[in-house]
N, CA, C and O of each residue as an XYZ file, in Angstrom:
308
protein
N      -7.433   -158.418    -88.906
C      -6.181   -158.596    -89.611
C      -6.096   -157.770    -90.797
O      -6.857   -158.324    -91.590
N      -5.604   -156.774    -91.350
C      -5.775   -157.030    -92.411
C      -4.522   -157.624    -93.346
O      -3.420   -157.952    -92.908
N      -4.947   -157.682    -94.701
C      -4.075   -158.683    -95.465
C      -2.633   -157.636    -96.099
O      -2.833   -156.423    -96.150
N      -1.684   -158.012    -96.408
C      -0.601   -157.134    -96.690
C      -0.692   -156.685    -98.179
O      -0.965   -157.272    -99.226
N      -0.416   -155.646    -97.913
C      -0.798   -154.607    -98.927
C       0.144   -154.686    -99.987
O       1.345   -154.516    -99.777
N      -0.453   -155.006   -101.440
C      -0.154   -155.559   -103.017
C       0.643   -154.272   -103.599
O       0.317   -153.164   -103.171
N       1.541   -154.369   -104.434
C       1.715   -153.146   -105.341
C       0.979   -152.955   -106.659
O       1.001   -153.930   -107.410
N       0.531   -152.207   -106.944
C       0.187   -152.144   -108.408
C       1.125   -151.785   -109.039
O       2.199   -151.267   -108.735
N       0.376   -152.282   -110.536
C       1.607   -152.142   -111.537
C       2.162   -150.871   -111.619
O       3.380   -150.704   -111.686
N       1.062   -149.632   -111.618
C       1.791   -147.997   -111.576
C       2.518   -147.746   -110.670
O       3.298   -146.821   -110.897
N       2.611   -148.450   -109.209
C       3.326   -148.397   -108.148
C       4.999   -148.859   -108.447
O       6.049   -148.310   -108.115
N       4.729   -150.085   -109.205
C       6.057   -151.132   -109.480
C       6.809   -150.054   -110.421
O       8.002   -149.789   -110.270
N       5.973   -149.446   -111.431
C       6.435   -148.458   -112.605
C       7.175   -147.273   -111.990
O       8.363   -146.982   -112.124
N       6.012   -146.509   -111.130
C       7.175   -145.468   -110.042
C       8.106   -145.906   -109.459
O       9.046   -145.119   -109.351
N       8.214   -146.737   -109.086
C       9.458   -147.117   -107.930
C      10.726   -147.455   -109.129
O      11.822   -146.901   -109.051
N      10.388   -148.429   -110.208
C      11.320   -148.180   -110.924
C      12.053   -146.893   -111.584
O      13.269   -146.736   -111.703
N      11.311   -146.260   -111.872
C      11.572   -144.744   -112.016
C      12.587   -144.056   -111.200
O      13.627   -143.515   -111.574
N      12.038   -144.189   -109.881
C      13.105   -143.891   -108.842
C      13.828   -144.301   -108.835
O      14.786   -143.529   -108.893
N      14.193   -145.761   -108.768
C      15.612   -146.237   -108.491
C      16.576   -146.458   -109.920
O      17.545   -147.213   -109.996
N      16.174   -145.813   -110.737
C      16.984   -145.479   -112.247
C      17.514   -144.749   -111.876
O      17.129   -143.766   -111.242
N      18.864   -145.148   -112.278
C      20.125   -143.910   -112.141
C      19.870   -142.875   -113.546
O      20.235   -141.700   -113.528
N      19.273   -143.428   -114.601
C      19.339   -142.546   -116.056
C      18.222   -142.955   -116.606
O      17.819   -144.056   -116.232
N      17.490   -142.279   -117.533
C      16.574   -142.637   -118.452
C      17.069   -144.249   -119.511
O      16.234   -145.093   -119.838
N      18.114   -144.305   -119.763
C      18.490   -145.585   -120.559
C      18.291   -146.541   -119.718
O      17.517   -147.345   -120.239
N      18.652   -146.925   -118.485
C      18.310   -147.475   -117.293
C      16.910   -148.218   -117.056
O      16.803   -149.426   -116.841
N      15.993   -147.421   -117.122
C      14.606   -147.095   -116.849
C      13.979   -147.554   -118.082
O      13.063   -148.377   -118.098
N      14.462   -147.037   -119.061
C      13.759   -148.110   -120.464
C      13.947   -149.426   -120.737
O      13.138   -150.229   -121.201
N      15.422   -149.633   -120.315
C      15.868   -150.924   -120.379
C      15.139   -152.030   -119.173
O      15.276   -153.223   -119.442
N      14.577   -151.776   -118.210
C      13.699   -151.867   -117.233
C      12.748   -152.294   -117.678
O      12.372   -153.463   -117.771
N      12.084   -150.940   -118.126
C      10.561   -151.343   -118.920
C      10.543   -152.035   -119.890
O       9.431   -152.533   -120.066
N      11.534   -152.401   -120.876
C      11.198   -153.129   -122.064
C      11.115   -154.792   -121.424
O      10.370   -155.689   -121.817
N      12.016   -154.838   -120.451
C      12.158   -156.139   -119.889
C      10.941   -156.558   -119.183
O      10.695   -157.723   -118.872
N      10.129   -155.452   -118.926
C       8.923   -156.178   -117.705
C       7.783   -155.237   -118.156
O       6.877   -154.885   -117.400
N       7.888   -154.888   -119.343
C       6.509   -154.360   -120.007
C       5.285   -155.968   -119.897
O       4.262   -155.983   -119.212
N       5.674   -156.874   -120.564
C       4.649   -157.604   -120.485
C       3.918   -158.383   -119.092
O       2.901   -159.050   -118.896
N       4.958   -157.927   -118.349
C       4.880   -158.434   -116.627
C       3.736   -157.490   -115.998
O       2.797   -157.819   -115.272
N       4.060   -156.336   -116.445
C       3.158   -155.333   -115.693
C       1.830   -155.311   -116.642
O       0.837   -154.884   -116.053
N       1.669   -155.618   -117.737
C       0.458   -155.879   -118.438
C      -0.163   -156.964   -117.708
O      -1.215   -156.801   -117.089
N       0.398   -157.967   -117.757
C      -0.162   -159.305   -117.072
C      -0.918   -158.927   -115.706
O      -2.108   -159.159   -115.489
N       0.237   -158.127   -114.567
C      -0.142   -157.825   -113.416
C      -1.471   -156.486   -113.329
O      -2.080   -156.090   -112.336
N      -1.546   -156.187   -114.302
C      -2.622   -155.215   -114.355
C      -4.034   -156.163   -115.085
O      -5.143   -155.713   -114.798
N      -4.011   -156.887   -115.607
C      -4.980   -157.732   -115.829
C      -5.482   -158.473   -114.886
O      -6.686   -158.522   -114.636
N      -4.266   -159.348   -114.061
C      -4.485   -160.135   -112.952
C      -5.283   -159.241   -111.869
O      -6.133   -159.792   -111.169
N      -4.973   -157.669   -111.711
C      -5.425   -157.374   -110.628
C      -7.419   -156.769   -111.068
O      -8.285   -156.534   -110.224
N      -7.544   -156.698   -112.297
C      -8.722   -156.501   -112.694
C      -9.650   -157.740   -112.712
O     -10.880   -157.725   -112.769
N      -8.753   -158.918   -112.647
C      -9.850   -160.096   -112.499
C      -9.987   -160.380   -111.191
O     -11.129   -160.698   -110.859
N      -9.038   -160.357   -110.217
C      -9.004   -160.424   -109.032
C     -10.230   -159.425   -108.360
O     -11.015   -159.815   -107.496
N     -10.210   -157.926   -109.010
C     -11.241   -157.155   -108.345
C     -12.503   -157.735   -108.973
O     -13.463   -157.425   -108.268
N     -12.824   -158.374   -109.905
C     -14.029   -158.718   -110.387
C     -14.711   -160.058   -109.453
O     -15.836   -160.260   -108.996
N     -13.553   -160.758   -109.435
C     -13.989   -162.042   -108.384
C     -14.098   -161.689   -107.227
O     -14.917   -162.301   -106.541
N     -13.391   -160.692   -106.670
C     -13.669   -160.359   -105.353
C     -15.087   -159.655   -105.069
O     -15.689   -159.712   -103.997
N     -15.554   -158.910   -106.350
C     -16.897   -158.252   -106.289
C     -17.788   -159.675   -106.515
O     -18.727   -159.769   -105.724
N     -17.667   -160.608   -107.309
C     -18.874   -161.647   -107.130
C     -18.760   -162.366   -105.864
O     -19.831   -162.764   -105.406
N     -17.497   -162.674   -105.062
C     -17.781   -162.998   -104.078
C     -18.452   -162.409   -102.721
O     -19.078   -162.888   -101.776
N     -17.970   -161.045   -103.136
C     -18.877   -160.510   -102.144
C     -20.268   -160.290   -102.102
O     -20.933   -160.101   -101.083
N     -20.728   -160.331   -103.431
C     -22.090   -160.445   -103.553
C     -22.797   -161.354   -103.293
O     -23.955   -161.252   -102.888
N     -22.078   -162.559   -103.530
C     -22.683   -164.164   -103.223
C     -22.605   -164.241   -101.622
O     -23.450   -164.990   -101.131
N     -21.743   -163.602   -100.720
C     -21.922   -163.856    -99.059
C     -22.843   -162.697    -98.715
O     -23.631   -162.957    -97.806
N     -22.931   -161.360    -99.284
C     -23.822   -160.488    -98.405
C     -24.494   -159.821   -100.027
O     -23.955   -158.922   -100.673
N     -25.701   -160.505   -100.385
C     -26.779   -159.805   -101.285
C     -27.328   -158.457   -100.956
O     -27.969   -157.907   -101.852
N     -27.203   -157.917    -99.971
C     -27.923   -156.838    -99.441
C     -26.827   -155.756    -99.715
O     -27.130   -154.581    -99.924
N     -25.199   -156.330    -99.702
C     -24.647   -154.893    -99.530
C     -23.875   -155.138   -101.446
O     -23.423   -156.052   -102.135
N     -24.183   -153.454   -101.569
C     -23.591   -153.598   -103.057
C     -21.860   -153.543   -103.430
O     -21.357   -152.497   -103.020
N     -21.195   -154.179   -103.904
C     -19.837   -154.101   -104.132
C     -19.011   -152.786   -104.050
O     -19.188   -152.262   -105.150
N     -18.511   -152.292   -103.595
C     -18.122   -151.379   -103.687
C     -16.058   -151.191   -104.107
O     -15.112   -151.630   -103.453
N     -16.057   -150.624   -105.024
C     -14.354   -151.104   -105.696
C     -13.364   -150.129   -104.859
O     -12.175   -150.337   -104.618
N     -14.162   -148.996   -104.471
C     -13.351   -148.163   -103.462
C     -12.953   -149.122   -101.934
O     -11.833   -149.435   -101.530
N     -13.870   -149.328   -101.511
C     -13.716   -150.533   -100.303
C     -12.441   -151.485   -100.814
O     -11.373   -151.376   -100.211
N     -12.568   -152.468   -101.988
C     -11.686   -153.256   -102.388
C     -10.273   -152.616   -102.164
O      -9.389   -152.968   -101.382
N     -10.299   -151.472   -103.153
C      -8.953   -150.851   -103.538
C      -8.408   -150.722   -102.018
O      -7.391   -151.312   -101.656
N      -9.099   -149.981   -101.247
C      -8.739   -149.567    -99.837
C      -7.920   -150.538    -99.115
O      -6.714   -150.411    -98.906
N      -8.803   -151.714    -98.673
C      -8.646   -153.007    -98.037
C      -7.166   -153.354    -98.789
O      -6.146   -153.244    -98.109
N      -7.077   -153.737   -100.077
C      -5.864   -154.437   -100.571
C      -4.876   -153.542   -100.913
O      -3.789   -154.116   -100.961
N      -4.793   -152.025   -101.245
C      -3.823   -151.534   -101.995
C      -3.521   -150.457   -101.091
O      -2.395   -150.207   -100.661
N      -4.673   -149.775   -100.800
C      -4.268   -148.153   -100.292
C      -2.722   -148.618    -99.264
O      -2.394   -149.732    -98.855
N      -2.017   -147.264    -99.091
C      -0.981   -147.649    -98.285
C      -1.432   -146.679    -97.011
O      -2.094   -145.666    -97.241
N      -1.017   -147.061    -95.571
C      -1.493   -146.011    -94.560
C      -0.664   -144.546    -94.557
O      -0.990   -143.654    -93.773
């Protein structure tokens, strides 16, 4: 069973752009969510790093592949 796919900060930004009726609304959304987007990006980096360490600890023969982690957790079908 695959985990539910998360949205990346870039995907959130793209969705907000598509959903905004005009540029002013998008700019308002961005100014309100800029810090949350930066925190989400930072968290994504931390989670990827932690997953790499866990993966290396569990299977030392297999080198962590960031593309594999991305595919499992973020890639949409």
